[in-house]
Every structure is written in structure tokens, then in C-alpha cells.
N, C-alpha and C positions, 0 to 999 in steps of 0.2 A: 199164677201160673194152674192152669185148671186141668182136670185128669185127664182130659184128651189131649192137652198139649204135653203133659208127662210122657204119654205113650208115643207121641210124635217124636220125642227127644230121645226116648229108649231106643226107637227104632233108628234114629239117627246115629246115635252112639254107637250101635251094634254094626251098622254099615260102614260106618268110617273104620272102625276097629278091624274089620274085614277087608278093606279095600285102599286104605292111605298107602301110597307108594313107600316102599322102604329105601329107596335110593334118592339122593338129593337132585334137586333139579339143576340143569345146566343153566348158566347165567346169560349166554349170548350164543348167536349163530341158530345154524338148523337144529342143533340138538336140542336147543330151548324150545323151539317150534314144535317139534316132534312131543317133547315131554308135555306142553301145556294142551296140545290137542288130544293126547292120549288120555290125559287126566278128565278134561272137558267130556270126551266120549265115554269114559268109565262113568263119570256122575250122570250123564245124560241115559245110558242104558239102565243105571239104577234108580232111576226116577228122582234124582237129586239135583238136576240141572235147572236153571231158570225156576227158581221156587215161585216167585211173583210174576212170571210171564203167564199169560193167557194160554190154557189148553190148547187152543187151535194151533198155537205155534211150538207146542211141545214143552210148555212150561206147566207148573203145578198149581199155579193160582193159590199159592200159600198166603196165610195171613201174615202180617207184619211180624206177629209174636211167634209165629213158626219160623219166620226168617231169623229171628233172634235167638232162638233156641238152636236152630241149625249151626247158625255161626259160633254160638258158645261151645257147642259140641266140636265143631271144626277146629278152634283154637285150642280145646283142651287134648285134640288128637294129634297135634302138630301136622296137621295136613299141610300140603303146598300152598306158598301164599297166594292169595287170589289177585295180587298185584302182579299177573304173570303175562305172558304175549297173548293171552286171551281175553284179558281184562276190558280192552276197548271194546270189542265186539259185543261182549256180554252185558256191559255196564253201561258203555256210551252209545254205541250206534244201535244195537238191538232196541233199548227202551226209546231211542229218539225215532226209530223207524215204527215202533208200536203207536208213539203218540203223534207222528206227524207224516208217516210215508203212505203211499199210495196202496191200494190192496196187491197189485203185481208186485211191488218192492218188497212188502213183507213176506208175500208167499214164497218169492224167490230166496231171499237173504235169510230170514229169520231161522228156518230149518236148519240152514248150513251153520249159522252161529251156534245155535243149540247142540247140535249134533258132534261138534268139534271138527269141523271140515274146513274152516278159514279162519284166517287171522286177519284182524283189522288194525290199522293205526289211524292216529288223528292228525289232520294236516291244518291247525289253526296258528300257532305261534309263527311269527316271522321275524327274519334278522332286522334290527334298530327299532324294533315297535315295542319290546319289553312285552308288559301284559296289557298293553293299550291294543284290545283285539280290533277295535272300530278303525284303526289307523292301517290296517292291513292293504296292500298293494299288489298282491296275486290277481291276475285279471282273467276273466273269462270273456270271450267275445262270441256272440251269439252269430253262428253262420249256419243257415237253414235248420236242420234239427239238430245241430251240434253247439257244443262251448268249445272254443279253442282257447286253451289255458296256457299262460306265460307267468311266469314268476319263481318265487322260492319260498319254502318253508323250512322251519328248524325245530329241533327238540322233539322230532316225531318218533316216539317209543315204538321199537321193534318195526321200523318201517323196512328194514332191510329183508325182513321175513314174512311181511304181509302181503295177502292177496288183494285187501281193499283198504281205502282210506277213506274216512269222513273229512271232506275237503271244504274249507270256508273261503271263499274268494268274492271278488267284486264283479257283477254283471252288468251294471249299470254305469258307464263311463262318466257320466255327468253326476254322480252321487258323491256323497261324503259322509265320513262317519259311520253311523250305524245304519244309513239307507244304502238300498242298492246292492246288497251282498246276498249270496245264495249258498246254500248247504248243499254239496252234491256229493255222489258216491262215485270215487274215482278207482278204478282197476288199475293195482299197481305194476301190471306188465304191459300197460298201453305204451306204444311207441312216443318217446320224446320224455319219458320220465328217468332221472337219473338219481340214485340213492347213494350218499355218501355217509357211512356209520360214524358217530362221534365218541371217541373214547374220554371217559370222564376221569376225575380223580379218583373215583372209587374203584376203577380197574375195568370192568366190562363195558363193552360198547353198546349199550341198550337203547340209545338215541341216536336219530341220523337227520341229515338236513336232505331234502329233497327239491330237486330242480325240475322245472317244468318248460319244455320247448316245443311249443305248438302242439300241446297235447289234446287231443280230439276226445270229448265226453258228450254221450247222447243227452240232450235235454230232458230224456225220461229219467235221467239219473238224478234229476234236482229232486231234493227232498223239502216239502212244506211249501213250495211255490218260488218261481222265480222273484228274485230281488226282496224275498222275505226271510234271507237266512239269518237275520240277527234275532228273529224269535226263535227258530229252528235250533240254533247255536245256543241260546239261553236254556232251551229245553236240556241239551245234551249237557250244558255247564250245572244243571240244576242237579242233575243225577249224579255227576261228578263230587259235586261239593255236599251231597247229600247223602242218601242211603247207599251209593255204589261203594263206599269205603266200609261200611259198617263192619265187616269182617276184620279190617285192618283195625280198626278201632277196638274193637273187642280183643283181639289177639293182644294189642299193646297192653292191655290191663294185665293178662295173662303171663307175658313176657315181665312185667313189674313184680308179679307174684313169684317167679323164678328167682328173680334176682334177690328178692328177700330171703328166699329160702338158702342161697348160695353164699349170701354175705357172711363174712366172718370179721367185717371191719367195724368197730362200735362206731367210730367216726363217721361211718355213712350212714349209720341209722336214721338219722334225723332227715336226710337227703331222700332215703327210700321211704319214710313215713310220709314225706310230701307227695312223692311221685305217686304212692298208693292212693292218697285222698285226690289227687288230681286226675288219676285214671278212673276213680268211681264217678268223680264229676262229669268226666267225658262221656262215660257209659250212661250216666243219668240223662244228659243231654241227647245223646245218640238215640236212645230208646224213646224219649219223648218227642223227638224230632219225627222218627220212623213211625211211630204211632198215629202222629198229626198227620203224615204224608198219606196216610191209607184212606182218609177221608176227603183229601183235594189237595191242591197245591199248597205249600207252605212259604213259597217267595225265598226271600234272601237270607232266611235263619241258617241255612246250611252253610254259609259262610261263617258263622260262629264256631261250627263244630269242625270246619275244614282248618280254620286257624289255630284253635286251640288243640286239635289233634297233632297238626305240623310242629308247633313249638313243643308238646310235650314229646314227641317222638325223637325229636333231637336230644333232649334232656335224658330219656331214657337210654339212649345210644351211648350217650357220656356216661352215664353211670355204669353200663354194662363194661365199657372200656376200664373204668376205675376198679371194677371187681374182679374181672377175668383178664384183662391186658388185650392190647390191641392185636396180637396174634392168635388168639384164643379161637378155637373153631364154632362155627355157629351149627347147632344141631339139625338145623332146617335146610341148609343150603351148603355147597362146596366153594365155601368161602370163609375168612375169619372174620372177627367182630368187627375189624377194621373196616371192611365194605360196609356194614351197617352205619358205622359211624361217618364215614365221610358221605355216604348215599343220603344220609338224613338230612344235609344240608340243602339238598333238592326239593325238601318238603315245604319249606317256605317260598318257593319259587312255583313249583308245578300247581296247575290249576289255578293261576292267577296268585300274584306275589301276597306276601303277608301284608304289605301296604295296601294292595289292592282290596284285599279282604276287610281290611280296617275301615277303608272307604265305605264299602257296600254296608257294613253293620252300622257305620256312623250315619249314614244318610238314609238307608232304605229300611233299616230296622228300629233304629233310634230316633230318626227324624230329625237329625241334626242339621244345621245349614251346610249346605255345599261347600266344599274346601276348593282352593284355587286349583286351577289345572296348568 
């Protein structure tokens, strides 16, 4: 770390100490929206939002090493989880618009995301399709200068409080699989949209299913070109499986250190030793990936980090229960550690299941023969 980076880290640490909220984040509903937007706005006003975004859109154009330093200090300060209601906008939709959007789309949406004025959700997964995104059936029929959308999405985080959705649908009726899809900006208060929250075994209803009944979306809301949605969606998933979760990966290592400091059970020492080693390995992979990403696309390597993080997060959650008990409070949120334990089960499903990630690693990273489908 250079001297200039040390100065950057010191400024970040001082700002976080002065600005991190003292009250916990609500887990669902309008209160969670207000909390997430207020924290995003505070970071923007302090000059700490969108570290790697272009300055033209309110970002800081910080280096990847500066981003790493920020998230290390962020974790040490016990700042609010970055995986809140603003996550899709700042880490999915925003970067995708920067990479694939028109000038009009960027100038309208990016400042609103950056300033903490809007919430985005994702409309990719569908019932009965699992992680096979190419089999989606929600359709958009071109009528004049609009798309008329009919279908259903599921597992859309924060859809009940979102303003916009990154929606992937089939716009070429004669297409199949990866072809003929479009990535569109869907305004969530458009007539014909019904949102039904889903309560999970972890407790809060942060997911939702979304129904579309003759929903009309302007063709000007297509991002990356009509029927070119697969390429645009891969940009989105590349961000999700790569640097978008860098803060979570770093904070997981911080959590392991907290467990080690609190543990009084000699029988758990070996487990914690393994978790510390695995967290160090995750950190090394994450940093290497982040540095590589600064010089150009790094492809499917993000799936290695996504898979490793997901399975490690589940083991860390289990260790937390063994040390503190399932009813113990989490210092960062208004819930017990039982929430973390149950919620961790979703880590090997969200963003593509563990099985999908292993297929990607095997075929696209290691070059192994394509498995049966």
C-alpha cells in the first residue's frame, strides 16, 4: 500500500467513524427503503458513493486498491451491510447502464441511483426455470414504440419497495435459449404490475414475485439493443459475481476474527483456524480478481469467488451459532444470529446456484468437457 493509499485510508476511516449510523437497519418494508436511501445519500454527499463510477455520473473514479482500502475500513467500522435495498441499483443496474446504456439512459438514471433517490430490483429468475436463465418465458411483444409484457418473475429482492427493475424478457417470439432476449428498464408503478412479497424461513420478506399483465414499456427503455439481452445480462451477472460483493467478502473475514476473539470453547479452535485460513484465501482471490478487473474483463473467474464466498459464509454462520447461540443478537442488525444462519442458505442459490457456478468454472475457466444437460 502506497503512502497516498494510506492517506486515502485515513480519510475513509475518519469519515466512517463520524458518519456510520448508530441505529440498526430495518429488515423489510418502507423503513428499510428509507434507511438504505438515507445511507446512500450520506455517502454521496460525503464523496464516498460510487467509488469506481465515472466522475461524470457522480462517481470518484477511484482505483481498485482504493476501493479495497475503503471496504476494509467499512468492515472495521461495522457500517451498514452493502447488500441492502440500494445494492441492485449501485452494483447491478448502474454498472450495466454505464457499460451498455444510451447517453439518455445514463444521464437520467445514474445520478438518481448515486444520490440515493431510487431503489432498483432485479427481474431475472422465473418459476420452474431454476438457474437456467436462458429458459425464461416472460415475453415482450413489440407494438409500435412499446413492448407489451406478460409473464412472471420470482425471487426479486426488494421489489415491493423498488422504483425500477432490470427486467430480462423474450422479445423475439421465434427465438430459443440465449437468443432473442432483451434487458429493459421497467418502472415498477406501471399499470399491470402486481408484486407479492415472499416470506422466507429466515423471517423478513425481502424477496417478492412479480406479475406482468399487458405491461407497456417504451422501446427506449431497452438497454444494449433489442434481442441482445443475453450479452447485457452477462454484463450484469459479471458485476454480481465479481467485484460487486467485495465488501461482503471483506466483512466475512472481519466476522471470523470477531468469532476467534469471542470463542471460549477449545473444541471449536480448529474450526475457527480453518475459517481464518479460508477467509484469507477468499481475500487473496478477491483482491487478485479486483486488480485484474481494472485492466479489462476477467470473464468467468468471478464464479470461483462467488462459489467460495457462498459456501464459506454458510460455515461462518454455523460457527456463529455454535459460539453465541441461535438467539444471540447481531450487532449490526435488528435480528438474532438465527437470521444469518437461515439466510445463509440462500447464498448458494442467489446469483446462480452452486451447481451452476461449478459448471461455469469447469467449462469456461478450466476448459473441461461440457457436461450433460
